C-alpha positions in Angstrom: 17.8 -18.3 -8.7 15.1 -20.9 -8.1 11.3 -21.3 -7.3 10.3 -22.9 -4.3 6.7 -23.4 -3.1 6.6 -22.0 0.4 6.8 -24.9 3.2 4.8 -22.9 5.8 1.4 -21.6 6.4 0.4 -19.0 8.5 -2.5 -19.7 11.2 -5.8 -18.8 10.3 -7.2 -16.4 7.3 -9.4 -16.9 5.0 -10.8 -17.8 1.5 -12.9 -15.3 -0.3 -14.1 -14.8 -3.7 -11.4 -12.8 -5.3 -12.8 -11.6 -8.9 -9.5 -10.8 -10.2 -10.8 -12.1 -13.3 -12.1 -8.9 -14.3 -8.9 -6.9 -14.7 -6.3 -9.6 -14.3 -5.4 -9.4 -18.1 -6.2 -5.9 -18.6 -2.7 -4.3 -19.4 -1.8 -1.1 -18.0 -2.8 2.1 -19.7 -2.0 5.6 -19.4 -5.0 8.0 -19.3 -5.5 11.3 -20.3 -4.9 14.0 -17.2 -7.8 16.1 -16.0 -7.6 19.8 -16.0 -6.7 20.1 -12.2 -4.6 18.0 -9.8 -5.4 17.8 -6.1 -2.2 16.7 -4.5 -2.1 15.6 -1.0 0.6 16.7 1.5 -0.2 13.3 3.5 0.8 10.6 0.8 2.6 8.5 3.6 2.7 7.3 7.4 3.6 10.3 9.6 3.5 13.7 9.4 2.4 15.6 6.5 4.7 17.5 4.0 5.3 21.1 4.5 3.7 22.9 1.6 6.9 24.9 -0.5 4.6 26.6 -3.2 2.1 29.4 -2.9 -0.8 30.7 -4.9 0.4 31.7 -8.3 3.3 29.9 -8.8 4.5 27.9 -11.9 5.8 24.6 -11.2 7.4 22.0 -13.5 6.6 18.5 -13.6 8.6 16.6 -10.9 9.4 19.6 -8.7 9.5 19.3 -5.1 6.2 21.1 -3.9 6.3 20.0 -0.4 9.0 18.9 2.2 9.3 16.1 4.5 8.1 17.4 7.9 9.9 15.3 10.5 11.8 12.0 10.3 8.8 9.7 9.5 7.5 11.8 6.6 8.0 12.0 2.9 8.8 14.4 0.0 6.0 15.4 -2.5 6.4 16.3 -5.9 4.1 17.6 -8.8 3.4 14.9 -11.3 2.7 17.2 -13.6 3.3 20.9 -15.1 1.2 23.7 -14.3 0.2 26.7 -12.3 -1.1 26.6 -8.3 -4.4 27.7 -8.1 -4.9 27.2 -4.7 -3.4 25.9 -1.5 -6.6 23.9 0.3 -7.5 21.0 1.9 -8.9 17.9 0.4 -10.5 14.6 2.1 -8.7 11.4 1.9 -9.8 7.8 1.7 -10.1 7.2 5.4 -12.5 10.4 5.7 -9.7 12.6 7.4 -9.0 16.1 5.6 -5.1 17.2 4.9 -3.3 19.9 3.1 -3.0 19.9 -0.6 -1.8 21.9 -3.8 -4.1 22.4 -6.7 -2.2 22.6 -9.8 -4.0 23.6 -12.8 -2.4 21.4 -15.6 -0.7 23.6 -18.7 0.4 20.8 -20.8 3.9 21.7 -20.8 6.6 18.7 -20.8 9.6 20.6 -19.1 10.4 18.6 -16.0 13.0 18.7 -13.1 14.2 14.9 -12.8 17.1 14.0 -10.6 20.4 13.4 -11.9 20.5 9.7 -12.9 22.8 7.1 -11.1 24.9 5.9 -14.2 27.1 3.5 -12.1 24.5 2.5 -9.2 26.2 -0.3 -8.2 29.1 1.6 -6.9 27.2 4.1 -5.2 27.4 4.1 -1.4 24.3 3.3 0.9 24.1 7.0 2.2 23.7 8.0 -1.7 21.1 5.7 -2.4 19.4 6.2 0.5 19.4 10.2 0.0 18.0 9.6 -3.4 15.1 7.5 -2.1 14.1 10.1 0.2 14.3 13.0 -2.2 12.2 11.0 -4.6 9.7 10.6 -1.9 9.3 6.9 -2.0 7.1 5.2 0.7 5.7 1.6 1.0 3.1 1.5 -2.0 1.6 -1.9 -0.8 -0.9 0.4 1.2 0.8 1.7 4.8 3.1 4.3 2.9 5.8 4.1 5.4 8.7 6.0 4.3 11.3 3.6 2.2 14.6 5.3 3.6 13.3 4.9 7.4 12.5 1.4 6.3 15.8 0.8 4.8 17.7 2.4 7.8 17.6 -0.5 10.8 19.1 0.8 14.1 22.4 -0.4 15.3 22.4 -3.8 16.3 19.6 -4.8 13.7 21.2 -7.1 11.0 18.8 -7.8 8.0 19.9 -10.7 6.3 16.5 -11.3 4.1 14.7 -8.8 1.8 11.3 -10.1 0.9 9.4 -8.6 -2.0 5.6 -8.5 -1.8 3.9 -9.6 -4.7 1.2 -11.3 -3.1 -1.7 -8.8 -3.7 -4.1 -11.0 -1.9 -6.9 -8.5 -1.6 -9.9 -9.6 -3.7 -10.5 -7.5 -6.9 -7.1 -5.9 -7.1 -4.5 -6.4 -9.6 -2.4 -3.3 -10.0 0.7 -5.3 -8.4 -0.1 -8.0 -10.6 0.2 -6.2 -14.1 3.1 -4.3 -12.7 4.9 -7.8 -12.6 3.9 -9.2 -15.9 4.5 -5.8 -17.7 7.7 -4.3 -15.6 9.4 -7.5 -14.3 12.9 -6.2 -15.6 12.8 -2.7 -14.1 11.1 -4.3 -10.7 14.3 -6.9 -11.0 16.6 -4.2 -11.0 14.8 -2.2 -8.2 15.4 -5.5 -6.2 19.3 -5.3 -7.2 19.2 -1.6 -5.7 17.5 -2.4 -2.4 19.6 -5.7 -1.9 22.9 -3.4 -2.1 21.4 -0.6 0.2 20.5 -3.5 3.0 23.2 -5.9 2.3 20.9 -8.7 2.8 22.4 -12.0 1.5 19.0 -13.3 0.9 16.0 -12.4 -1.4 12.7 -14.0 -1.8 10.1 -12.7 -4.1 6.8 -13.7 -2.7 3.7 -14.2 -5.0 0.8 -16.2 -4.4 0.0 -19.3 -6.4 -3.0 -17.9 -8.4 -0.7 -15.3 -10.6 1.3 -17.6 -12.8 2.0 -15.4 -15.7 3.5 -12.9 -13.0 5.3 -15.8 -11.5 6.8 -16.6 -15.0 7.7 -13.3 -15.7 9.3 -12.8 -12.6 11.5 -16.0 -12.8 12.5 -14.8 -16.1 14.0 -11.5 -14.9 15.3 -12.4 -11.7 17.6 -15.0 -13.6 19.9 -12.7 -13.6 20.5 -12.2 -10.0 23.2 -14.2 -7.9 23.5 -15.6 -4.5 20.4 -16.8 -2.4 17.6 -15.6 -4.6 14.2 -17.2 -5.2 11.0 -16.8 -5.7 8.4 -18.3 -3.2 5.1 -19.6 -4.5 2.5 -19.0 -1.7 -0.4 -20.4 -1.4 -3.6 -18.4 -1.8 -5.1 -17.4 1.4 -6.1 -14.0 2.5 -4.2 -12.2 4.3 -1.0 -13.7 2.5 0.3 -10.2 1.6 0.3 -9.1 5.3 3.8 -8.4 6.4 4.0 -10.6 9.5 2.2 -13.4 7.9 4.0 -13.3 4.6 7.4 -13.2 6.7 6.2 -16.3 8.1 5.1 -18.1 5.2 8.6 -17.2 3.3 11.2 -17.9 5.9 9.2 -19.7 8.9 10.0 -16.6 11.3 7.6 -15.6 13.7 7.7 -11.7 14.4 7.4 -11.2 18.1 4.1 -9.6 19.5 4.5 -5.9 19.3 7.8 -6.6 17.2 9.0 -5.5 13.8 10.3 -7.4 10.7 13.9 -6.0 11.6 13.6 -8.0 15.0 13.6 -11.2 13.0 16.6 -10.0 10.5 13.8 -9.4 7.5 12.6 -6.1 5.4 9.2 -6.2 3.2 8.9 -4.1 0.5 6.3 -4.1 -2.0 6.7 -5.0 -5.9 5.7 -1.5 -6.6 7.8 -0.2 -4.3 10.9 -1.7 -6.0 9.8 -0.1 -9.2 9.7 3.3 -7.6 13.2 2.8 -6.5 14.2 1.6 -10.0 12.8 4.6 -11.5 14.6 7.0 -8.9 17.9 5.8 -9.1 18.3 5.0 -12.8 16.0 7.4 -14.3 15.8 10.2 -11.7 11.9 10.2 -11.6 10.4 10.6 -8.1 7.3 8.7 -6.9 4.6 10.8 -8.5 2.6 8.3 -10.7 1.5 4.5 -9.8 -0.8 1.6 -11.1 -4.3 1.9 -10.0 -7.1 -0.9 -10.4 -10.4 0.8 -11.2 -12.6 -2.6 -11.1 -16.4 -3.9 -9.7 -19.5 -5.2 -11.2 -20.6 -1.7 -11.4 -17.8 -0.4 -13.7 -18.4 -0.4 -17.6 -15.0 -1.2 -18.7 -12.6 -2.6 -15.3 -8.9 -1.6 -15.8 -5.7 -0.8 -14.5 -4.6 2.7 -15.2 -1.3 4.4 -14.9 -2.0 7.7 -13.0 -0.7 10.6 -11.4 -1.4 11.2 -7.8 -4.0 14.1 -7.3 -6.1 12.8 -9.7 -9.8 12.7 -8.4 -11.8 9.3 -8.5 -14.3 10.5 -10.7 -11.8 10.9 -13.4 -10.6 7.8 -13.1 -14.1 6.0 -13.0 -14.6 8.4 -16.2 -11.6 6.9 -17.9 -13.4 3.4 -17.4 -16.1 4.3 -19.1 -18.2 5.4 -16.1 -20.5 3.1 -14.1 -23.2 0.7 -15.1 -26.2 1.9 -13.5 -26.1 3.2 -10.3 -22.9 2.1 -7.9 -24.4 1.5 -4.6 -20.9 1.2 -2.5 -17.6 2.5 -4.1 -14.7 1.4 -1.9 -11.4 3.1 -1.9 -8.8 -0.1 -1.8 -10.4 -3.5 -2.2 -13.4 -4.9 0.1 -11.3 -6.2 3.1 -9.2 -3.3 4.0 -10.5 -0.7 1.9 -12.7 2.3 3.2 -16.4 2.9 1.9 -16.3 6.6 0.6 -19.3 8.9 0.3 -18.3 11.2 -2.8 -16.0 10.9 -5.5 -13.7 14.0 -4.9 -11.1 12.1 -3.4 -7.6 12.4 -5.1 -5.6 9.1 -5.6 -2.1 9.1 -3.7 1.2 7.2 -3.5 -0.9 4.3 -1.9 -4.2 4.2 -4.1 -4.2 0.5 -5.2 -7.5 0.6 -6.3 -11.3 2.0 -6.6 -14.3 -0.7 -6.3 -17.8 0.0 -7.4 -20.3 -2.5 -6.5 -23.7 -2.7 -8.0 -26.8 -3.4 -5.5 -26.5 -7.2 -6.5 -23.0 -7.2 -4.5 -24.1 -5.1 -1.8 -25.7 -6.5 1.4 -27.4 -4.6 4.3 -27.5 -6.2 7.3 -28.0 -5.4 11.3 -25.3 -6.2 13.9 -26.2 -8.7 16.5 -24.8 -9.5 19.9 -21.6 -12.0 20.2 -22.9 -15.7 20.2 -19.4 -16.8 21.1 -19.2 -19.3 18.2 -15.3 -18.9 18.3 -15.3 -18.3 14.2 -13.2 -15.0 14.7 -10.9 -16.8 16.7 -10.0 -19.4 14.5 -9.7 -16.8 11.4 -7.4 -14.2 13.3 -3.9 -14.5 11.4 -2.5 -12.4 14.6 -4.0 -15.0 17.1 -6.1 -12.7 18.9 -9.3 -12.9 20.0 -11.7 -10.4 18.4 -14.9 -11.5 19.8 -13.3 -10.4 23.4 -11.5 -7.4 21.8 -14.7 -5.8 20.6 -16.9 -6.3 23.5 -14.4 -4.6 25.3 -14.2 -1.5 23.2 -18.3 -1.7 22.9 -18.0 -1.2 26.9 -15.5 1.6 26.5 -12.9 -0.7 28.6 -10.0 0.6 26.1 -7.5 -0.5 28.7 -8.3 -4.0 28.6 -8.4 -4.3 24.8 -5.1 -2.8 25.0 -3.9 -5.5 27.5 -5.1 -8.4 25.2 -3.2 -6.9 22.2 -5.4 -4.6 20.6 -2.4 -2.9 18.6 -1.4 -6.0 17.1 -4.9 -5.8 15.0 -3.7 -5.4 11.3 -7.4 -4.9 10.5 -7.5 -7.5 7.8 -11.0 -7.9 8.7 -11.2 -12.0 8.1 -12.9 -11.9 11.8 -15.9 -9.5 10.2 -16.0 -11.8 7.0 -16.7 -14.8 9.0 -18.9 -13.5 11.8 -22.5 -14.7 11.6 -23.6 -12.2 14.0 -22.4 -9.4 11.5 -20.5 -7.4 13.7 -18.5 -4.2 12.7 -15.3 -5.7 14.3 -12.8 -4.1 12.3 -14.7 -0.9 13.0 -14.2 -1.1 16.6 -10.7 -2.2 16.6 -9.7 1.3 14.4 -11.6 3.2 17.0 -10.1 1.5 19.8 -6.6 1.8 18.3 -7.5 5.6 17.9 -8.3 5.9 21.6 -5.0 4.3 22.4 -2.7 5.9 20.0 -4.2 9.7 21.0 -3.5 8.9 24.4 -0.2 7.8 24.3 0.7 10.8 22.1 -0.9 13.1 24.9 1.3 11.6 27.5 4.3 11.7 25.3 3.3 15.4 24.9 3.3 15.9 28.9 6.8 14.4 29.4 
């Protein structure tokens, strides 16, 4: 194992203020659970899980309460024991509604863990993938793609490089940072397991150079690994944690337009996902809890919390001492890729990385203007798109032209909007346009 400084830098990107000092040294702490958990069935990319329980049922901690509903779907488990008080729908961070199970907690510690793998090194790939699927593990960097699917490339796609994403480039957020500092050994074992499943000969742990304590902790933990293993220290640049940009920064390989990481022999997994894989294989623990950063200048005590999924945002904010005065804007996630929310009755999920509360001093109101063709968005775009043209096509309802110039390649990082002097809502345009394209494709597929 060695440490290497990345030789590559992706095109574009920005350097926003990071504000990570608010919580970068705040150790993870557990919170008192609320009286009720509102556990969503949509905590992953793909189809919502199918509910397995009914009102009045008693459920144990870790009991499966939702089963995968298709190839791209994921199991959902009860984070804590209690009684099913209702089946309902809940709002998600992106504003959509999804089915959910409300559990009234009873304090019972009885649990339904899976049988641990005592000799995981000799377990078959199929057995490991089955356990990962049973545990409901998904990508915890934000996308929520079911992990067992990502670890099962189709025939003809050889994976030679496993990249573990510890960049956490989003401003304010430090949950992954603290996971690496405090749980480096568990993450190391999770990486070993992922490597075994994929059969990858090369492993790279990618961390931005603004996290020296995390780099040191992971260097120490990975010393035990043999073969082509390295901590890859990346230049701090947003969006360094985006999958395709990180692959280039670490390996110099460029994922083709419209392609996937497996097309260049890579799989990228988040450090928190690696921890969840360790927990599932070694402890028999399904994915029901995660680290969440609650931060911002409107939070009394910015913190990193260990949180059961289904916990409302207002409970997490209260656990951090509440707000200082009025929080003018509350964002699910970080300021670049997160979603502004209109209420706090939103439950945390497997992909909830943070809650950001900003005061009036940190929020600026502005009016969008016409594009002035300055080209700043083109320089900032890490995907080499032309955001100004895409935006104008979508405003004109010419979605076909936007699709033709690679609308679906947009990763919604927000770099273009950050640098736009006309304050155009570029990311909102792209999200709307992509939604139209995906709906049309789904309708066309349904007619075949």
